[in-house]
N, C-alpha and C positions, 0 to 999 in steps of 0.2 A: 550379196558380197560375192564377188568372184574372184577366185583365189589362183592363181598363174602354178601352172605345172609345169614341170621339165623332167625328161627323158635324159639321162646323162650315158653313154655308149664309153665304155674306156677299154681302148685296144691296145696298151700298155699293161702287158703280162706280170710283170713285176710289180706296177703300183696296185694291179686288181690282185697279185697275191697278197700283198703288204696288206691292204684293205679287206680282206678275208682273214687273214692272222689277227689284225686287231679286233674285228667284229668279235671272233671269237673269244678275246680275251677279255670283251667288255660285255660279253653277253647278257650277265647278271643286270647291266645298267640301261638294256635297250630290249626292250620285249621283240621288236622285230627290225629287220635292215634298214629300212627306209628311215628310221627317225635317227639312227646311227650314220648313217649316209647325210641325212638334213645335219645333223651336229658336225659333221666332217667340213661341209662344205661352208657352214657357219665360220666355222673358226679359220677357215682357208680363206675366206673373206676378212676375216678381222687382222689376219695374218697380212695379207695382200693391201689392205688400208693402212694396217702398223706402218710394213717396211717401205711399200713404193710410194703413201702417200702421206708420210710422217701424221698419217691420223691415230693420235690416243687413247685410249679410252681407260684411264688411270683413274681407279677409285680408292685405291687406299695404298698407305703406303709401302703393303706388300708389293702391289701392283708396282709401283715407281720400282721398288728394286728388282724386281724379273725384268722392268725393260732396260735398268741397268745392267745387269748380268747379259741380256740378250746383246744386247747394246756393243758390250765390251767382247762378247765373243766374235760378233760381225767384225768389228775392227780388226782383233788379235787372227782371224784367218783372211782379211785383206792385206795386213801388215806380212805375212808371210807369202803370199800371193806375189805382192808387189816385191818383197826381198827374192823370189824365186826368178822371177821377170828380171829385174835386173841383173842379177846375176847371168842369167842368162845373155841379156841385150852387151853387158860386158865381155861377156865369152865371145859374141860374132863381130866386137865390135874389134876385137884384139886380131881377132882371126882375118878380119877384112881389110886391119893397121897393114899387117905381114905381107897380105895378096898384096895390097896395093903397093906397099914399098918394093917387095920383088918385080912387081910389071915396072914401076919407075925407076929401079934398077936394070932392069933388062931394055929398056928405052935408051936409057944414058949409052949403056954398052952395045945397040944396034949404031946409034950417032955418033958413035967413034969406032966402029966395027969391028967389035970385039963381041962375038960369041958367044955366051959362057956355055960350056959343057949342060946336060941335062942333069947330070949326077952333083953338079955344083947348085941347082936350083933346087931340086928335090932335097938337098941336105938343109938347105934353110941359109946357106952363105948369101943371099942377095933379099933377106927378109928384115935386114935392119932398117930404120927410120933414119932418113938422112938428114946428117946434123941440122941444116935448119930449120927444119920439120919439126925434129925432136925437140928443138929450142922453141918454138912456137907452142909446141903441144904442153911444156911445162909452164909457159906465160898462159894459155888459155885454162889451165887448170887451177892456176895461182888465183886467176880472176874469177871463177866460178865457184870457189872455195873462199869466197870473202863474206 
């Protein structure tokens, strides 16, 4: 019977250090580094199968509870990440709205041959959303919040 053999090179120093630390902590469980590394790879394969391909290997009620805990932790991290991203998006949209409103008001001034002073622009005096667009924005918000 032919056994497959693999040689693994780890170039990530921090990962290599983590592996060494973990091996030292569990030296009583593994006589050499090879079975330890094989166990790490085996657990990694199981985690990838479970996390990426939803291949669950639940054998007991405790395993099921562990899977539920892992899923809840992942959902919690995802929710926090989504909330952070949503807040960044809202901030960027607000800035874009002010910039576009300023441009709009500058163009209106140019068409009326009224060039506002740089200090007026920098003070944000042209940043207000025009009334018709503000009303349209409110209608859109109401429509999307239904």
